C-alpha positions as CSV (number, residue, x, y, z in Angstrom):
1,M,0.0,0.0,0.0
2,E,1.1,3.5,-0.7
3,I,0.7,4.6,2.9
4,L,3.2,1.9,4.0
5,R,6.1,3.1,1.9
6,E,9.1,4.4,3.7
7,V,8.3,8.0,4.3
8,F,10.6,8.9,7.1
9,V,14.2,9.9,6.6
10,V,15.3,11.4,9.9
11,N,18.3,13.3,11.4
12,R,18.8,15.9,14.0
13,I,19.7,19.3,12.6
14,F,19.8,23.0,13.3
15,N,18.2,24.8,10.5
16,D,19.5,27.8,8.5
17,S,17.5,30.3,10.6
18,K,19.6,29.2,13.6
19,L,16.5,28.1,15.4
20,P,16.8,24.6,16.9
21,S,14.9,21.9,15.1
22,I,14.7,18.1,14.6
23,N,14.4,17.0,11.0
24,L,11.8,14.3,10.2
25,N,11.9,13.7,6.5
26,G,12.2,17.4,5.6
27,Y,9.8,18.5,8.3
28,K,11.9,20.8,10.6
29,I,10.2,20.3,14.0
30,F,10.9,23.3,16.2
31,S,12.6,22.2,19.4
32,G,13.3,25.6,21.0
33,N,11.0,27.8,23.0
34,L,8.7,30.7,22.0
35,T,10.9,33.4,23.3
36,Q,13.3,32.7,20.4
37,I,10.8,34.0,17.9
38,S,11.8,37.3,16.4
39,F,9.3,40.0,15.4
40,S,11.9,41.8,13.1
41,E,11.6,39.7,10.0
42,K,8.9,37.9,8.0
43,T,8.4,34.4,9.6
44,I,6.0,31.7,8.6
45,I,4.8,29.7,11.6
46,N,2.8,26.5,11.1
47,T,2.0,23.6,13.3
48,I,2.3,19.8,12.7
49,N,0.7,16.8,14.4
50,Q,0.3,13.2,13.4
51,N,-2.7,13.9,11.3
52,A,-1.1,16.8,9.4
53,Y,2.0,14.6,8.7
54,C,0.0,11.8,7.3
55,V,-2.3,14.1,5.2
56,A,0.8,15.9,3.8
57,E,2.6,12.6,2.9
58,I,-0.4,10.7,1.5
59,E,-2.9,13.1,0.2
60,D,-1.8,16.7,-0.3
61,N,1.6,17.6,-2.0
62,L,0.9,21.3,-1.6
63,F,0.3,20.9,2.1
64,K,3.6,19.0,2.3
65,E,5.4,21.8,0.6
66,S,3.7,24.3,2.8
67,L,4.8,22.6,6.0
68,Q,8.3,21.8,4.9
69,S,8.9,25.4,3.9
70,S,7.8,26.8,7.2
71,D,10.3,29.0,9.0
72,I,9.0,27.5,12.3
73,L,7.1,24.3,12.5
74,L,5.6,23.8,16.0
75,P,5.1,20.3,17.4
76,D,1.3,20.7,18.1
77,G,0.5,17.1,18.9
78,I,1.6,14.6,21.5
79,G,2.2,12.1,18.6
80,V,5.0,14.2,17.2
81,V,6.5,14.7,20.6
82,I,6.5,11.0,21.3
83,A,7.9,10.3,17.8
84,V,11.0,12.6,18.4
85,R,11.5,10.9,21.8
86,F,11.0,7.4,20.4
87,L,13.4,7.9,17.4
88,F,16.1,10.1,18.8
89,G,15.8,10.0,22.6
90,I,15.2,13.7,22.5
91,K,12.7,15.4,24.7
92,I,10.8,18.3,23.2
93,K,7.7,20.1,24.4
94,K,4.4,20.2,22.7
95,I,3.7,23.7,21.6
96,A,0.1,24.2,20.4
97,G,-1.2,26.9,18.2
98,Y,-3.1,28.2,21.2
99,N,0.2,28.5,23.1
100,L,1.7,30.5,20.3
101,H,-1.3,32.7,20.1
102,E,-1.3,33.4,23.8
103,Y,2.4,34.2,23.9
104,L,2.3,36.5,21.0
105,L,-0.7,38.4,22.4
106,K,1.2,39.1,25.6
107,Q,4.2,40.4,23.6
108,L,2.0,42.6,21.5
109,N,0.2,44.0,24.5
110,Q,3.5,45.0,26.1
111,K,4.8,46.8,23.1
112,G,1.5,48.2,21.8
113,G,1.6,46.1,18.7
114,S,-1.0,45.0,16.2
115,C,-2.6,41.8,15.0
116,F,-5.1,40.7,12.4
117,Y,-7.4,37.7,12.4
118,L,-8.2,36.1,9.0
119,G,-10.8,33.3,9.2
120,S,-13.8,32.1,11.2
121,S,-17.3,33.6,11.3
122,E,-18.2,37.2,12.0
123,S,-19.7,36.2,15.4
124,N,-16.5,34.4,16.4
125,L,-14.3,37.3,15.4
126,Q,-16.5,39.7,17.4
127,K,-16.1,37.4,20.5
128,I,-12.4,37.4,19.9
129,N,-12.3,41.2,19.7
130,N,-14.4,41.7,22.8
131,R,-12.0,39.4,24.8
132,L,-8.9,41.2,23.4
133,Q,-10.4,44.6,24.5
134,R,-10.8,43.2,28.0
135,E,-7.5,41.4,28.4
136,F,-5.1,43.0,25.9
137,P,-6.2,46.6,25.6
138,N,-3.0,47.8,24.1
139,I,-3.2,45.8,21.0
140,R,-4.6,47.2,17.7
141,V,-6.8,44.5,16.2
142,G,-8.2,44.0,12.7
143,S,-10.2,41.0,11.3
144,F,-11.9,39.6,8.3
145,S,-14.2,36.6,7.7
146,P,-13.6,35.2,4.3
147,P,-16.3,33.4,2.4
148,Y,-16.9,29.8,3.3
149,K,-15.9,27.8,0.1
150,A,-13.5,25.0,-0.7
151,V,-11.5,27.1,-3.1
152,F,-11.2,30.9,-3.0
153,S,-11.6,32.9,-6.3
154,E,-8.9,35.3,-7.5
155,E,-11.2,38.1,-6.4
156,D,-11.5,36.6,-2.9
157,N,-7.7,36.4,-2.6
158,R,-7.2,40.0,-3.8
159,Q,-9.7,41.2,-1.3
160,M,-8.1,39.4,1.6
161,L,-4.6,40.5,0.7
162,S,-5.8,44.1,0.3
163,I,-7.5,44.2,3.6
164,I,-4.6,42.7,5.4
165,N,-2.0,44.9,3.8
166,A,-4.0,48.0,4.4
167,F,-3.9,47.1,8.1
168,K,-0.2,46.1,8.1
169,P,-0.2,43.9,11.2
170,D,2.8,42.9,13.3
171,V,1.1,39.4,13.5
172,L,-1.3,37.8,11.1
173,F,-3.3,34.9,12.6
174,I,-4.9,32.6,10.1
175,G,-7.8,30.3,11.3
176,M,-9.3,28.5,8.3
177,T,-8.4,24.9,9.3
178,A,-5.7,22.7,7.9
179,P,-4.5,22.3,5.1
180,K,-6.5,25.2,3.7
181,Q,-4.8,27.8,5.9
182,E,-1.2,26.6,5.4
183,N,-1.7,26.3,1.6
184,W,-3.2,29.8,1.4
185,V,-0.2,31.3,3.3
186,H,2.3,29.3,1.2
187,T,0.7,30.5,-2.0
188,H,0.4,34.1,-1.1
189,K,3.3,34.7,1.5
190,Q,5.3,37.0,-0.8
191,K,2.3,39.3,-1.1
192,I,1.4,39.4,2.6
193,D,2.5,42.6,4.5
194,A,3.0,41.2,8.0
195,N,6.1,40.1,10.1
196,L,4.8,37.0,11.7
197,I,2.2,34.9,9.8
198,C,0.7,32.1,12.0
199,S,-1.7,29.4,11.0
200,I,-3.4,28.4,14.3
201,G,-6.7,26.9,13.3
202,A,-8.8,25.9,16.3
203,A,-7.1,28.5,18.5
204,F,-9.7,31.0,17.1
205,D,-12.6,28.9,18.5
206,F,-10.8,28.3,21.8
207,F,-10.0,31.9,22.4
208,A,-13.6,33.0,21.4
209,G,-15.0,30.4,23.7
210,T,-17.1,28.7,21.1
211,I,-15.2,25.4,21.7
212,K,-13.9,24.6,25.1
213,R,-10.3,23.4,25.2
214,P,-9.6,20.4,27.4
215,S,-8.2,21.2,30.8
216,K,-4.6,21.6,31.8
217,T,-4.9,18.2,33.6
218,W,-5.7,16.4,30.3
219,R,-3.1,18.4,28.4
220,K,-0.3,17.5,31.0
221,L,-1.3,13.8,30.6
222,G,-0.9,14.0,26.8
223,L,-4.7,13.2,26.4
224,E,-6.0,16.4,25.0
225,W,-6.5,14.5,21.7
226,F,-8.7,11.9,23.6
227,I,-11.1,14.6,25.1
228,R,-11.4,16.3,21.7
229,L,-12.2,12.9,20.1
230,I,-14.9,12.2,22.7
231,R,-16.4,15.7,22.3
232,E,-16.3,15.8,18.5
233,P,-16.2,12.1,17.3
234,K,-17.5,12.8,13.9
235,R,-14.9,15.4,13.1
236,M,-12.0,13.9,14.9
237,K,-12.3,10.1,14.3
238,R,-10.4,10.2,11.0
239,R,-7.7,12.3,12.6
240,Y,-7.0,9.9,15.4
241,L,-8.6,6.5,14.7
242,Y,-7.5,6.2,11.1
243,Y,-4.2,8.2,10.9
244,G,-3.1,7.4,14.4
245,P,-2.4,3.7,13.6
246,I,-0.8,4.6,10.3
247,F,1.5,7.0,12.1
248,I,2.4,4.5,14.8
249,F,3.2,1.8,12.1
250,I,5.5,4.2,10.3
251,L,7.4,5.0,13.5
252,I,7.9,1.3,14.4
253,K,9.0,0.5,11.0
254,L,11.5,3.3,11.0
255,K,12.8,2.4,14.4
256,L,13.5,-1.2,13.4
257,K,15.3,0.0,10.3
258,M,17.5,2.4,12.4
259,L,18.3,-0.4,14.9
260,F,19.2,-3.1,12.3
261,N,21.1,-0.7,10.0
262,R,23.7,0.3,12.6
């Protein structure tokens, strides 16, 4: 089967941007901490979990290219954290899109910066704005809810780029779900006038309060995925019940190859 081909070629590296990372088959998994992120240059930040890895490898070449070309690729999934530990004996921390969002808001609030939210519904964006006014009053905020469609038209893309660039945010948050958000950024990144461009998906819903994030207890146990599966089985079952075993199989196969090829 195609999904059982050898898809992992792994080694530990430090990438050209001098940020620490672990290389899994061209996916440079960030192994540092958020304080190392610079606001001074354009940086594309994406996240990866076991589902994203499998989709990129098996179904979506543009998504693969988008993830592999990230300046920072955060390990937003306990599966990726375990994979790095299992293959290399290296401990890294899970860094979710929500963690990135929270950190950047604190930094922007301290310096009186600006951010823009692209994605989600008008009602969600209003909830986000209301919360920002209460908790981060020093941030200048903009937002736009794009049309709900599988593929944006050229006019849609021009409109989104025009609105973002007129605002010129320090940080652009994208919340259109994967792989749509990562592919959109990858396709248009040269035209986006923002320093940090972050695809953070469900963080929009978590911050707005429309979806409750699992508690810290579950997150510390590495079981955030399990609670999300219970709460949203229809949406999450393919992510965890289908791609989970595939991801585990790939890891075991690679580990055996590494052991016997020494």
